[in-house]
C-alpha positions, 0 to 999 in steps of 0.5 A: 068699765074704763074706755080703754078697756072697752077698746082693747076689748074691741081689739081683741075680738077683731085679732079674735074674728077676723085673724083668728083661725077660725076665721068668722068674717060676721064679725067684719059686720058687727065690729066696722062702720058700713064706711070702713077702709081697712089699708095695709102694706103685707107687702111693700116694703116697710116706710122710708 
């Protein structure tokens, strides 16, 4: 398997598990590093 395919599979699993219905909180421990910081601003204006 190529690195690109591996990465796409991981991202797909993240979206299915983290954002999917039903939500699977176990995906966080499975796919992330202990020091991961997820920062996004859904409720703030975008860019300049």
